[in-house]
N, C-alpha and C positions, 0 to 999 in steps of 0.2 A: 305499549312497548313494542318496538318493532326493529327489524333488521332489514337493511337494504340488499341483503344477499341475493334475493330474488326480485325481479321486476314486479310480479303480481303481488307479492307480499308488501313491498313498498307502496304500491297504489292504494291498497286496502287500507294501510296504516294512515296515508295522507287523507283518505276520505274520512276515517274516523276522526282525525285530528280537526279537520274542517267542520265536521259536524258538531264537535265539543265547542269549538270557537263560536260557531253560529248560534249556539244555545248558551253562550255567555258563561261557560265554565271558567272560574277564576284563575286555575292553575293547570296548564296542560303542557306536557313534555313529550318530545319523541326521543326514547332512548335508543341510540344506534347500537346495535348488538344485542337487543332484546333482553330476555331473562338472564342469560350467561354474563352479559355485561353488568347488569345490576348486581349479581351475585360477586362477581370480581371486585367491584366497586365497594360493596359492603364489607367484604374481607380485608380489602386494602386499608379501609378506614376503621377498622374495628366497630363497625355498626352491629347492633344486635339483630339476628335473623331469628324470629320466633319459631320454635319447634324444629330448629335445625339439627339433622341428624346426618353427619357426614357419610356415614356408610349406605344410607338409602337416598341421599340428596341427588337429584337429577344433574346438578351442575358441578359436583365434585367428581371430575375425572370421566364423565360420561361423554359419548360421542354427540356431536352437535345435532344430528338428525333426531335422536332421542329426545333433545331439549325442545326442538321445534313442535314436537307432538304433544308436548306436555301443556296443560292448563295452568294458570297462575295458582289456583288453590292447590294443585299438586306439587307446585314448584316450592314456594316458600312465602312467607309473610315477613317483610323487613320491619323491625321495631321502628316506632314513629317519634322517638325522642331523639334527635340528632344533634342538638346544639351543645350537648355537654358529654364528656366521657362517661361511660357507664358507672365506673367506680365513684364519681362524684354526684350522681344523681340519688338524692335521698328524698323521696316524697313523703310527706307528712300524712299521718291518718286522715282519711277523709269519710269514714263511714257514718259520722253524725253531722257532717257539714251539709248545708243546703246547696243544691245544683241550681244555678240560674241558667234556664234555657237560653241559648243564644245563637247568633250566626255571626260569621266572620266576614260577610259580604252584604253589602247594603240592599242589593237586589234580590236576595234569597229570603224566603219566609223562615221565621224562627220556628214555627211549628213543623215545617217540612225538614229541618235539620236535625241531625242527630247529636249535635255539640251542645255542652253546657260548661259554665264556668263555676269553679269552686274556689272559694277564698278561705285559706288556712291562716294560722298565725303568722306564717312567713312566706307563704307561696300563692301565686295565682296559677290555678290549673285549668288548662283547656281539657275538657273531659269528653270522652266518646261515650255517650249513654247507650248507644246501641250494643256495644261490646263490653261495656262497664270497664274501661281503662283510660287512664290519662294519655292525651295525645301530646301535649306540650306543657312545659312546667316553666314559670317565670318567677324568680326571686322578687318578692316585694321591695326589699331593701334596694334593689336596682332601679326602682320606679323613679323617673324624673319628672313626669308631667302626665296629668289627666285633663283632656279638654272634650268639650262638647261639639257635635256638629252645629253649624250655624242655624240651620232651620229644622233639625230633627233632634228632638230631646233624648230619644232613645238609641241614639248612636254615640258612642264613646271612643275617644282616641287615646291609647296608651303609649307612652313614650318609655322604653327601658334603656339604661346604658348598656352598650354592646350590641344593641339592635340598630341596623342600618336605617330602617323605616318605622314609622308609627304604626301600631296595630288598631284595627278597627273592630269593636265589639257591638253588635246590635243586640239590645236586650228588651224584654218587655217593659213597656212605658211605666207600669205599675212597680216594678222592682229596681228600676234605675237608682232612685235616691238610696234606697236600702243596701244596694250593691256598692255604691260609691263610698258611702260611710264606713261600711265595714273594711273596705281596703284602706281608707285613709286612716281610720282608727289602728289598723294593724301596722300600717307604715310608721305612724307616729310612735307606737309602742316600741318598734324596732330601733327607731332613731334614739329614743330615750335610753334604751339598753346600751347602744353603741356608744353614746356619750358618756354614760357612766362607767363603762370599760375603759375608755380612753382617759378618763379622769384618775381612775384607779390605778392604771398603768404608770401615769405620770407622777403620782403621789409618792 
């Protein structure tokens, strides 16, 4: 995250950006305004800021010079589930569910990645194994299509209603079949329940 308030800082940010792109990082953005701009954005859109304490937060009414001297760890950690309002996010219990190690990028190794997939009775959860917390939650009832890569059996594409693009999940070859069956079985159960509820409401 960077600010173009000073030429020197801007050039450092640009060099870092170029380096990330060169090493094929999948998602890289430059935030104009740095940490304060991120804080303002999070506040305006009611995004969760983990461990946020307004009285000690460096972005709440502090001078800009103080903010520039602060490191990211001392600043804040923005919550990672953005696609739904906080009040509507209800994550199913995942303690007993299997975690399928995965990557969201075909160029990255599964073992070097800290992500996993958890299939519950109604949700597909992208899980950060490193910090033991969900990253993103998808409702299985909104699943439209599952497809395979033409030449790679371990690459799956998921289409969810409301998502603009399909999601790529790279799994271990030995676990692909088990994973797909689990998702499809839960999808079919949800559809049966939905059909029964509709029939009951019409009766």
